[in-house]
Chimera marker file (.cmm) of the C-alpha trace (Angstrom):
<marker_set name="trace">
<marker id="1" x="15.085" y="48.336" z="86.440" r="1" g="1" b="0" radius="0.5"/>
<marker id="2" x="18.294" y="47.029" z="83.616" r="1" g="1" b="0" radius="0.5"/>
<marker id="3" x="21.469" y="47.653" z="84.670" r="1" g="1" b="0" radius="0.5"/>
<marker id="4" x="21.736" y="50.596" z="81.478" r="1" g="1" b="0" radius="0.5"/>
<marker id="5" x="19.614" y="52.611" z="82.628" r="1" g="1" b="0" radius="0.5"/>
<marker id="6" x="20.436" y="52.961" z="86.285" r="1" g="1" b="0" radius="0.5"/>
<marker id="7" x="23.930" y="55.293" z="85.884" r="1" g="1" b="0" radius="0.5"/>
<marker id="8" x="21.565" y="57.469" z="83.518" r="1" g="1" b="0" radius="0.5"/>
<marker id="9" x="18.510" y="57.761" z="86.146" r="1" g="1" b="0" radius="0.5"/>
<marker id="10" x="22.125" y="59.005" z="89.025" r="1" g="1" b="0" radius="0.5"/>
<marker id="11" x="23.255" y="61.107" z="86.206" r="1" g="1" b="0" radius="0.5"/>
<marker id="12" x="20.614" y="63.008" z="85.497" r="1" g="1" b="0" radius="0.5"/>
<marker id="13" x="20.443" y="63.054" z="88.930" r="1" g="1" b="0" radius="0.5"/>
<marker id="14" x="22.708" y="64.476" z="89.754" r="1" g="1" b="0" radius="0.5"/>
<marker id="15" x="22.936" y="66.676" z="86.895" r="1" g="1" b="0" radius="0.5"/>
<marker id="16" x="19.851" y="68.601" z="88.338" r="1" g="1" b="0" radius="0.5"/>
<marker id="17" x="21.025" y="68.451" z="92.085" r="1" g="1" b="0" radius="0.5"/>
<marker id="18" x="24.388" y="71.263" z="90.369" r="1" g="1" b="0" radius="0.5"/>
<marker id="19" x="22.386" y="72.734" z="88.260" r="1" g="1" b="0" radius="0.5"/>
<marker id="20" x="20.481" y="74.145" z="91.351" r="1" g="1" b="0" radius="0.5"/>
<marker id="21" x="22.873" y="75.001" z="93.244" r="1" g="1" b="0" radius="0.5"/>
<marker id="22" x="23.926" y="76.780" z="90.598" r="1" g="1" b="0" radius="0.5"/>
<marker id="23" x="21.570" y="78.599" z="90.355" r="1" g="1" b="0" radius="0.5"/>
<marker id="24" x="21.329" y="79.676" z="94.458" r="1" g="1" b="0" radius="0.5"/>
<marker id="25" x="24.226" y="80.099" z="94.508" r="1" g="1" b="0" radius="0.5"/>
<marker id="26" x="24.550" y="82.653" z="90.814" r="1" g="1" b="0" radius="0.5"/>
<marker id="27" x="21.046" y="84.341" z="92.800" r="1" g="1" b="0" radius="0.5"/>
<marker id="28" x="22.715" y="84.825" z="96.148" r="1" g="1" b="0" radius="0.5"/>
<marker id="29" x="25.966" y="86.320" z="94.886" r="1" g="1" b="0" radius="0.5"/>
<marker id="30" x="25.475" y="88.113" z="91.006" r="1" g="1" b="0" radius="0.5"/>
<marker id="31" x="21.237" y="89.598" z="91.769" r="1" g="1" b="0" radius="0.5"/>
<marker id="32" x="20.583" y="91.822" z="94.496" r="1" g="1" b="0" radius="0.5"/>
<marker id="33" x="16.970" y="91.722" z="95.470" r="1" g="1" b="0" radius="0.5"/>
<marker id="34" x="14.289" y="93.753" z="92.815" r="1" g="1" b="0" radius="0.5"/>
<marker id="35" x="12.954" y="95.332" z="96.189" r="1" g="1" b="0" radius="0.5"/>
<marker id="36" x="16.087" y="96.682" z="97.072" r="1" g="1" b="0" radius="0.5"/>
<marker id="37" x="16.079" y="100.648" z="95.972" r="1" g="1" b="0" radius="0.5"/>
<marker id="38" x="19.170" y="102.702" z="96.159" r="1" g="1" b="0" radius="0.5"/>
<marker id="39" x="19.278" y="106.593" z="97.273" r="1" g="1" b="0" radius="0.5"/>
<marker id="40" x="18.923" y="108.393" z="93.946" r="1" g="1" b="0" radius="0.5"/>
<marker id="41" x="17.490" y="105.184" z="91.961" r="1" g="1" b="0" radius="0.5"/>
<marker id="42" x="15.074" y="107.379" z="90.205" r="1" g="1" b="0" radius="0.5"/>
<marker id="43" x="16.152" y="108.243" z="85.808" r="1" g="1" b="0" radius="0.5"/>
<marker id="44" x="19.159" y="106.143" z="87.187" r="1" g="1" b="0" radius="0.5"/>
<marker id="45" x="20.739" y="108.904" z="88.876" r="1" g="1" b="0" radius="0.5"/>
<marker id="46" x="23.565" y="107.237" z="90.934" r="1" g="1" b="0" radius="0.5"/>
<marker id="47" x="23.330" y="103.837" z="88.881" r="1" g="1" b="0" radius="0.5"/>
<marker id="48" x="23.831" y="104.874" z="85.660" r="1" g="1" b="0" radius="0.5"/>
<marker id="49" x="27.422" y="107.082" z="85.540" r="1" g="1" b="0" radius="0.5"/>
<marker id="50" x="27.858" y="107.043" z="81.691" r="1" g="1" b="0" radius="0.5"/>
<marker id="51" x="26.338" y="109.733" z="80.915" r="1" g="1" b="0" radius="0.5"/>
<marker id="52" x="25.564" y="108.722" z="77.437" r="1" g="1" b="0" radius="0.5"/>
<marker id="53" x="23.731" y="105.787" z="78.638" r="1" g="1" b="0" radius="0.5"/>
<marker id="54" x="21.242" y="107.937" z="81.703" r="1" g="1" b="0" radius="0.5"/>
<marker id="55" x="20.632" y="110.137" z="78.943" r="1" g="1" b="0" radius="0.5"/>
<marker id="56" x="19.468" y="106.990" z="77.017" r="1" g="1" b="0" radius="0.5"/>
<marker id="57" x="17.737" y="106.282" z="79.575" r="1" g="1" b="0" radius="0.5"/>
<marker id="58" x="15.834" y="109.068" z="80.388" r="1" g="1" b="0" radius="0.5"/>
<marker id="59" x="15.317" y="109.247" z="76.852" r="1" g="1" b="0" radius="0.5"/>
<marker id="60" x="12.809" y="105.844" z="77.189" r="1" g="1" b="0" radius="0.5"/>
<marker id="61" x="11.686" y="107.022" z="80.519" r="1" g="1" b="0" radius="0.5"/>
<marker id="62" x="10.230" y="110.029" z="78.322" r="1" g="1" b="0" radius="0.5"/>
<marker id="63" x="8.844" y="107.816" z="75.728" r="1" g="1" b="0" radius="0.5"/>
<marker id="64" x="6.861" y="105.063" z="77.671" r="1" g="1" b="0" radius="0.5"/>
<marker id="65" x="5.577" y="108.479" z="80.134" r="1" g="1" b="0" radius="0.5"/>
<marker id="66" x="4.503" y="110.204" z="77.063" r="1" g="1" b="0" radius="0.5"/>
<marker id="67" x="3.231" y="106.133" z="75.594" r="1" g="1" b="0" radius="0.5"/>
<marker id="68" x="5.497" y="106.478" z="72.381" r="1" g="1" b="0" radius="0.5"/>
<marker id="69" x="6.048" y="106.376" z="69.594" r="1" g="1" b="0" radius="0.5"/>
<marker id="70" x="9.004" y="103.410" z="70.509" r="1" g="1" b="0" radius="0.5"/>
<marker id="71" x="11.836" y="103.541" z="68.650" r="1" g="1" b="0" radius="0.5"/>
<marker id="72" x="11.307" y="99.500" z="68.108" r="1" g="1" b="0" radius="0.5"/>
<marker id="73" x="8.573" y="97.148" z="67.540" r="1" g="1" b="0" radius="0.5"/>
<marker id="74" x="8.991" y="94.957" z="70.405" r="1" g="1" b="0" radius="0.5"/>
<marker id="75" x="8.582" y="97.721" z="73.056" r="1" g="1" b="0" radius="0.5"/>
<marker id="76" x="5.668" y="98.651" z="74.762" r="1" g="1" b="0" radius="0.5"/>
<marker id="77" x="5.259" y="94.127" z="74.646" r="1" g="1" b="0" radius="0.5"/>
<marker id="78" x="4.720" y="91.736" z="77.892" r="1" g="1" b="0" radius="0.5"/>
<marker id="79" x="7.747" y="91.204" z="79.414" r="1" g="1" b="0" radius="0.5"/>
<marker id="80" x="7.559" y="87.201" z="80.640" r="1" g="1" b="0" radius="0.5"/>
<marker id="81" x="9.969" y="88.067" z="83.542" r="1" g="1" b="0" radius="0.5"/>
<marker id="82" x="10.313" y="83.745" z="82.859" r="1" g="1" b="0" radius="0.5"/>
<marker id="83" x="14.298" y="84.556" z="84.919" r="1" g="1" b="0" radius="0.5"/>
<marker id="84" x="12.139" y="85.687" z="87.973" r="1" g="1" b="0" radius="0.5"/>
<marker id="85" x="14.291" y="87.939" z="88.774" r="1" g="1" b="0" radius="0.5"/>
<marker id="86" x="11.263" y="90.020" z="89.294" r="1" g="1" b="0" radius="0.5"/>
<marker id="87" x="8.499" y="89.968" z="91.957" r="1" g="1" b="0" radius="0.5"/>
<marker id="88" x="5.761" y="87.129" z="90.636" r="1" g="1" b="0" radius="0.5"/>
<marker id="89" x="3.001" y="88.749" z="89.081" r="1" g="1" b="0" radius="0.5"/>
<marker id="90" x="0.543" y="88.114" z="86.687" r="1" g="1" b="0" radius="0.5"/>
<marker id="91" x="1.079" y="87.127" z="83.289" r="1" g="1" b="0" radius="0.5"/>
<marker id="92" x="0.887" y="90.983" z="80.811" r="1" g="1" b="0" radius="0.5"/>
<marker id="93" x="1.980" y="92.686" z="83.679" r="1" g="1" b="0" radius="0.5"/>
<marker id="94" x="5.372" y="93.864" z="82.325" r="1" g="1" b="0" radius="0.5"/>
<marker id="95" x="6.061" y="95.305" z="79.722" r="1" g="1" b="0" radius="0.5"/>
<marker id="96" x="9.570" y="96.592" z="78.664" r="1" g="1" b="0" radius="0.5"/>
<marker id="97" x="11.242" y="98.437" z="76.418" r="1" g="1" b="0" radius="0.5"/>
<marker id="98" x="14.301" y="98.980" z="74.720" r="1" g="1" b="0" radius="0.5"/>
<marker id="99" x="16.554" y="101.745" z="76.107" r="1" g="1" b="0" radius="0.5"/>
<marker id="100" x="19.066" y="102.654" z="72.991" r="1" g="1" b="0" radius="0.5"/>
<marker id="101" x="22.745" y="102.072" z="72.559" r="1" g="1" b="0" radius="0.5"/>
<marker id="102" x="24.654" y="103.878" z="70.779" r="1" g="1" b="0" radius="0.5"/>
<marker id="103" x="26.582" y="101.416" z="67.525" r="1" g="1" b="0" radius="0.5"/>
<marker id="104" x="24.950" y="98.395" z="68.705" r="1" g="1" b="0" radius="0.5"/>
<marker id="105" x="23.675" y="96.128" z="65.491" r="1" g="1" b="0" radius="0.5"/>
<marker id="106" x="20.197" y="95.066" z="67.256" r="1" g="1" b="0" radius="0.5"/>
<marker id="107" x="18.261" y="96.273" z="69.864" r="1" g="1" b="0" radius="0.5"/>
<marker id="108" x="21.653" y="96.427" z="72.553" r="1" g="1" b="0" radius="0.5"/>
<marker id="109" x="20.909" y="94.274" z="76.013" r="1" g="1" b="0" radius="0.5"/>
<marker id="110" x="19.178" y="97.317" z="77.821" r="1" g="1" b="0" radius="0.5"/>
<marker id="111" x="15.437" y="97.200" z="79.064" r="1" g="1" b="0" radius="0.5"/>
<marker id="112" x="12.923" y="98.889" z="80.760" r="1" g="1" b="0" radius="0.5"/>
<marker id="113" x="11.041" y="96.720" z="82.823" r="1" g="1" b="0" radius="0.5"/>
<marker id="114" x="7.489" y="98.663" z="83.624" r="1" g="1" b="0" radius="0.5"/>
<marker id="115" x="4.390" y="96.322" z="85.973" r="1" g="1" b="0" radius="0.5"/>
<marker id="116" x="1.201" y="97.951" z="86.596" r="1" g="1" b="0" radius="0.5"/>
<marker id="117" x="1.618" y="99.455" z="89.186" r="1" g="1" b="0" radius="0.5"/>
<marker id="118" x="4.369" y="102.313" z="87.984" r="1" g="1" b="0" radius="0.5"/>
<marker id="119" x="7.214" y="100.336" z="89.541" r="1" g="1" b="0" radius="0.5"/>
<marker id="120" x="10.219" y="100.469" z="87.290" r="1" g="1" b="0" radius="0.5"/>
<marker id="121" x="13.160" y="98.374" z="86.939" r="1" g="1" b="0" radius="0.5"/>
<marker id="122" x="16.606" y="98.757" z="84.554" r="1" g="1" b="0" radius="0.5"/>
<marker id="123" x="18.167" y="96.494" z="82.740" r="1" g="1" b="0" radius="0.5"/>
<marker id="124" x="21.349" y="96.442" z="81.184" r="1" g="1" b="0" radius="0.5"/>
<marker id="125" x="22.506" y="93.187" z="80.919" r="1" g="1" b="0" radius="0.5"/>
<marker id="126" x="19.562" y="91.782" z="79.158" r="1" g="1" b="0" radius="0.5"/>
<marker id="127" x="17.602" y="90.345" z="82.375" r="1" g="1" b="0" radius="0.5"/>
<marker id="128" x="20.433" y="89.117" z="83.899" r="1" g="1" b="0" radius="0.5"/>
<marker id="129" x="20.848" y="91.891" z="86.616" r="1" g="1" b="0" radius="0.5"/>
<marker id="130" x="17.887" y="94.451" z="87.593" r="1" g="1" b="0" radius="0.5"/>
<marker id="131" x="18.039" y="98.182" z="89.235" r="1" g="1" b="0" radius="0.5"/>
<marker id="132" x="13.789" y="99.938" z="90.584" r="1" g="1" b="0" radius="0.5"/>
<marker id="133" x="14.620" y="102.953" z="89.218" r="1" g="1" b="0" radius="0.5"/>
<marker id="134" x="10.996" y="104.142" z="90.237" r="1" g="1" b="0" radius="0.5"/>
<link id1="1" id2="2" r="1" g="1" b="0" radius="0.2"/>
<link id1="2" id2="3" r="1" g="1" b="0" radius="0.2"/>
<link id1="3" id2="4" r="1" g="1" b="0" radius="0.2"/>
<link id1="4" id2="5" r="1" g="1" b="0" radius="0.2"/>
<link id1="5" id2="6" r="1" g="1" b="0" radius="0.2"/>
<link id1="6" id2="7" r="1" g="1" b="0" radius="0.2"/>
<link id1="7" id2="8" r="1" g="1" b="0" radius="0.2"/>
<link id1="8" id2="9" r="1" g="1" b="0" radius="0.2"/>
<link id1="9" id2="10" r="1" g="1" b="0" radius="0.2"/>
<link id1="10" id2="11" r="1" g="1" b="0" radius="0.2"/>
<link id1="11" id2="12" r="1" g="1" b="0" radius="0.2"/>
<link id1="12" id2="13" r="1" g="1" b="0" radius="0.2"/>
<link id1="13" id2="14" r="1" g="1" b="0" radius="0.2"/>
<link id1="14" id2="15" r="1" g="1" b="0" radius="0.2"/>
<link id1="15" id2="16" r="1" g="1" b="0" radius="0.2"/>
<link id1="16" id2="17" r="1" g="1" b="0" radius="0.2"/>
<link id1="17" id2="18" r="1" g="1" b="0" radius="0.2"/>
<link id1="18" id2="19" r="1" g="1" b="0" radius="0.2"/>
<link id1="19" id2="20" r="1" g="1" b="0" radius="0.2"/>
<link id1="20" id2="21" r="1" g="1" b="0" radius="0.2"/>
<link id1="21" id2="22" r="1" g="1" b="0" radius="0.2"/>
<link id1="22" id2="23" r="1" g="1" b="0" radius="0.2"/>
<link id1="23" id2="24" r="1" g="1" b="0" radius="0.2"/>
<link id1="24" id2="25" r="1" g="1" b="0" radius="0.2"/>
<link id1="25" id2="26" r="1" g="1" b="0" radius="0.2"/>
<link id1="26" id2="27" r="1" g="1" b="0" radius="0.2"/>
<link id1="27" id2="28" r="1" g="1" b="0" radius="0.2"/>
<link id1="28" id2="29" r="1" g="1" b="0" radius="0.2"/>
<link id1="29" id2="30" r="1" g="1" b="0" radius="0.2"/>
<link id1="30" id2="31" r="1" g="1" b="0" radius="0.2"/>
<link id1="31" id2="32" r="1" g="1" b="0" radius="0.2"/>
<link id1="32" id2="33" r="1" g="1" b="0" radius="0.2"/>
<link id1="33" id2="34" r="1" g="1" b="0" radius="0.2"/>
<link id1="34" id2="35" r="1" g="1" b="0" radius="0.2"/>
<link id1="35" id2="36" r="1" g="1" b="0" radius="0.2"/>
<link id1="36" id2="37" r="1" g="1" b="0" radius="0.2"/>
<link id1="37" id2="38" r="1" g="1" b="0" radius="0.2"/>
<link id1="38" id2="39" r="1" g="1" b="0" radius="0.2"/>
<link id1="39" id2="40" r="1" g="1" b="0" radius="0.2"/>
<link id1="40" id2="41" r="1" g="1" b="0" radius="0.2"/>
<link id1="41" id2="42" r="1" g="1" b="0" radius="0.2"/>
<link id1="42" id2="43" r="1" g="1" b="0" radius="0.2"/>
<link id1="43" id2="44" r="1" g="1" b="0" radius="0.2"/>
<link id1="44" id2="45" r="1" g="1" b="0" radius="0.2"/>
<link id1="45" id2="46" r="1" g="1" b="0" radius="0.2"/>
<link id1="46" id2="47" r="1" g="1" b="0" radius="0.2"/>
<link id1="47" id2="48" r="1" g="1" b="0" radius="0.2"/>
<link id1="48" id2="49" r="1" g="1" b="0" radius="0.2"/>
<link id1="49" id2="50" r="1" g="1" b="0" radius="0.2"/>
<link id1="50" id2="51" r="1" g="1" b="0" radius="0.2"/>
<link id1="51" id2="52" r="1" g="1" b="0" radius="0.2"/>
<link id1="52" id2="53" r="1" g="1" b="0" radius="0.2"/>
<link id1="53" id2="54" r="1" g="1" b="0" radius="0.2"/>
<link id1="54" id2="55" r="1" g="1" b="0" radius="0.2"/>
<link id1="55" id2="56" r="1" g="1" b="0" radius="0.2"/>
<link id1="56" id2="57" r="1" g="1" b="0" radius="0.2"/>
<link id1="57" id2="58" r="1" g="1" b="0" radius="0.2"/>
<link id1="58" id2="59" r="1" g="1" b="0" radius="0.2"/>
<link id1="59" id2="60" r="1" g="1" b="0" radius="0.2"/>
<link id1="60" id2="61" r="1" g="1" b="0" radius="0.2"/>
<link id1="61" id2="62" r="1" g="1" b="0" radius="0.2"/>
<link id1="62" id2="63" r="1" g="1" b="0" radius="0.2"/>
<link id1="63" id2="64" r="1" g="1" b="0" radius="0.2"/>
<link id1="64" id2="65" r="1" g="1" b="0" radius="0.2"/>
<link id1="65" id2="66" r="1" g="1" b="0" radius="0.2"/>
<link id1="66" id2="67" r="1" g="1" b="0" radius="0.2"/>
<link id1="67" id2="68" r="1" g="1" b="0" radius="0.2"/>
<link id1="68" id2="69" r="1" g="1" b="0" radius="0.2"/>
<link id1="69" id2="70" r="1" g="1" b="0" radius="0.2"/>
<link id1="70" id2="71" r="1" g="1" b="0" radius="0.2"/>
<link id1="71" id2="72" r="1" g="1" b="0" radius="0.2"/>
<link id1="72" id2="73" r="1" g="1" b="0" radius="0.2"/>
<link id1="73" id2="74" r="1" g="1" b="0" radius="0.2"/>
<link id1="74" id2="75" r="1" g="1" b="0" radius="0.2"/>
<link id1="75" id2="76" r="1" g="1" b="0" radius="0.2"/>
<link id1="76" id2="77" r="1" g="1" b="0" radius="0.2"/>
<link id1="77" id2="78" r="1" g="1" b="0" radius="0.2"/>
<link id1="78" id2="79" r="1" g="1" b="0" radius="0.2"/>
<link id1="79" id2="80" r="1" g="1" b="0" radius="0.2"/>
<link id1="80" id2="81" r="1" g="1" b="0" radius="0.2"/>
<link id1="81" id2="82" r="1" g="1" b="0" radius="0.2"/>
<link id1="82" id2="83" r="1" g="1" b="0" radius="0.2"/>
<link id1="83" id2="84" r="1" g="1" b="0" radius="0.2"/>
<link id1="84" id2="85" r="1" g="1" b="0" radius="0.2"/>
<link id1="85" id2="86" r="1" g="1" b="0" radius="0.2"/>
<link id1="86" id2="87" r="1" g="1" b="0" radius="0.2"/>
<link id1="87" id2="88" r="1" g="1" b="0" radius="0.2"/>
<link id1="88" id2="89" r="1" g="1" b="0" radius="0.2"/>
<link id1="89" id2="90" r="1" g="1" b="0" radius="0.2"/>
<link id1="90" id2="91" r="1" g="1" b="0" radius="0.2"/>
<link id1="91" id2="92" r="1" g="1" b="0" radius="0.2"/>
<link id1="92" id2="93" r="1" g="1" b="0" radius="0.2"/>
<link id1="93" id2="94" r="1" g="1" b="0" radius="0.2"/>
<link id1="94" id2="95" r="1" g="1" b="0" radius="0.2"/>
<link id1="95" id2="96" r="1" g="1" b="0" radius="0.2"/>
<link id1="96" id2="97" r="1" g="1" b="0" radius="0.2"/>
<link id1="97" id2="98" r="1" g="1" b="0" radius="0.2"/>
<link id1="98" id2="99" r="1" g="1" b="0" radius="0.2"/>
<link id1="99" id2="100" r="1" g="1" b="0" radius="0.2"/>
<link id1="100" id2="101" r="1" g="1" b="0" radius="0.2"/>
<link id1="101" id2="102" r="1" g="1" b="0" radius="0.2"/>
<link id1="102" id2="103" r="1" g="1" b="0" radius="0.2"/>
<link id1="103" id2="104" r="1" g="1" b="0" radius="0.2"/>
<link id1="104" id2="105" r="1" g="1" b="0" radius="0.2"/>
<link id1="105" id2="106" r="1" g="1" b="0" radius="0.2"/>
<link id1="106" id2="107" r="1" g="1" b="0" radius="0.2"/>
<link id1="107" id2="108" r="1" g="1" b="0" radius="0.2"/>
<link id1="108" id2="109" r="1" g="1" b="0" radius="0.2"/>
<link id1="109" id2="110" r="1" g="1" b="0" radius="0.2"/>
<link id1="110" id2="111" r="1" g="1" b="0" radius="0.2"/>
<link id1="111" id2="112" r="1" g="1" b="0" radius="0.2"/>
<link id1="112" id2="113" r="1" g="1" b="0" radius="0.2"/>
<link id1="113" id2="114" r="1" g="1" b="0" radius="0.2"/>
<link id1="114" id2="115" r="1" g="1" b="0" radius="0.2"/>
<link id1="115" id2="116" r="1" g="1" b="0" radius="0.2"/>
<link id1="116" id2="117" r="1" g="1" b="0" radius="0.2"/>
<link id1="117" id2="118" r="1" g="1" b="0" radius="0.2"/>
<link id1="118" id2="119" r="1" g="1" b="0" radius="0.2"/>
<link id1="119" id2="120" r="1" g="1" b="0" radius="0.2"/>
<link id1="120" id2="121" r="1" g="1" b="0" radius="0.2"/>
<link id1="121" id2="122" r="1" g="1" b="0" radius="0.2"/>
<link id1="122" id2="123" r="1" g="1" b="0" radius="0.2"/>
<link id1="123" id2="124" r="1" g="1" b="0" radius="0.2"/>
<link id1="124" id2="125" r="1" g="1" b="0" radius="0.2"/>
<link id1="125" id2="126" r="1" g="1" b="0" radius="0.2"/>
<link id1="126" id2="127" r="1" g="1" b="0" radius="0.2"/>
<link id1="127" id2="128" r="1" g="1" b="0" radius="0.2"/>
<link id1="128" id2="129" r="1" g="1" b="0" radius="0.2"/>
<link id1="129" id2="130" r="1" g="1" b="0" radius="0.2"/>
<link id1="130" id2="131" r="1" g="1" b="0" radius="0.2"/>
<link id1="131" id2="132" r="1" g="1" b="0" radius="0.2"/>
<link id1="132" id2="133" r="1" g="1" b="0" radius="0.2"/>
<link id1="133" id2="134" r="1" g="1" b="0" radius="0.2"/>
</marker_set>
């Protein structure tokens, strides 16, 4: 191994360690375990305090219960859980649905994720944090 490669290997290793530590700290401080179910979580009760957001969440949950029609073509698509924030399941287990964000130029960041077992999660920050709502 030449002297030029040696420092690059150390830099890459230190970078990998720093990224790992960052993700561990982030998970400990910023994201409650998905299995934690706050009181009155049904349909976003205490979780969503903003009346407009709560109304849009309820509309989405009603559409899911009826089987649509959904406002976005991606609704009902597979949620791959790439972030690993929800319990690990086989691919295709989770489906995602948009919760309309009024005045947003696109789909916005709000989503409902539904598992095949009926468990339902809500994220208002595009998969960074989840709250179980069923």
